[in-house]
C-alpha positions, -999 to +999 in steps of 0.1 A: -338+136+069-351+158+098-327+169+125-333+157+160-354+182+180-335+204+205-348+196+240-339+232+250-369+243+231-392+225+255-399+230+292-416+209+318-445+227+333-470+220+361-505+216+345-531+240+359-568+247+354-559+272+327-543+244+306-575+223+302-584+235+268-550+231+252-544+198+272-577+184+259-566+192+224-532+175+229-548+144+245-573+141+216-544+142+191-527+114+210-558+092+214-570+096+178-603+078+173-608+068+209-615+102+226-621+136+211-615+170+227-649+172+242-646+138+258-612+147+273-626+179+288-653+158+305-627+133+317-604+161+331-634+178+347-643+146+365-608+138+376-601+173+391-635+190+398-662+164+403-640+138+420-649+138+457-612+133+467-599+163+447-597+191+472-596+222+450-567+239+469-546+207+469-551+193+434-519+187+416-531+181+380-499+167+368-470+177+345-467+187+309-441+193+283-445+227+265-428+238+233-415+273+226-449+282+210-469+272+241-482+240+227-484+210+250-463+181+237-464+158+267-486+150+298-487+128+328-517+134+351-528+127+386-562+114+398-567+122+435-579+091+455-579+080+491-571+048+508-587+039+541-575+016+568-593+008+600-578+038+617-567+063+590-575+079+557-545+083+533-548+108+505-530+096+474-530+100+436-531+076+407-510+084+377-528+086+344-527+094+308-489+095+301-486+107+265-456+124+248-454+136+213-424+121+194-407+155+191-405+157+229-399+121+238-364+129+253-381+147+282-406+120+289-387+103+318-377+137+332-414+146+333-422+113+351-396+119+377-409+154+383-444+140+388-431+112+411-404+127+433-387+103+457-353+089+466-358+056+447-370+074+415-342+099+417-316+071+417-330+055+385 
């Protein structure tokens, strides 16, 4: 029987452009036969660099869970979008690709809350 993983060996990180290679690898491991590493790199590139609503200086890629060896073990991402009314444009993000390896599942909700701060979520 394997002991429960110690959540102290993981930390929640803000995903940045320098994480795309290891993030693509993690996401490919989570999606198995559906998307490989190359496909994930293309998806992330579209979401954050080709997307007309992603302003480079403002993009918040999302959050990850990192183990002590620097491997990504969880991710929840953001896709920049905008909503338009008759008089205003509202920048927003869509949440996407929430995957967490079994060894880090105890931090999954904490990562979600960090990605979606707000009074209602903080009370959950």
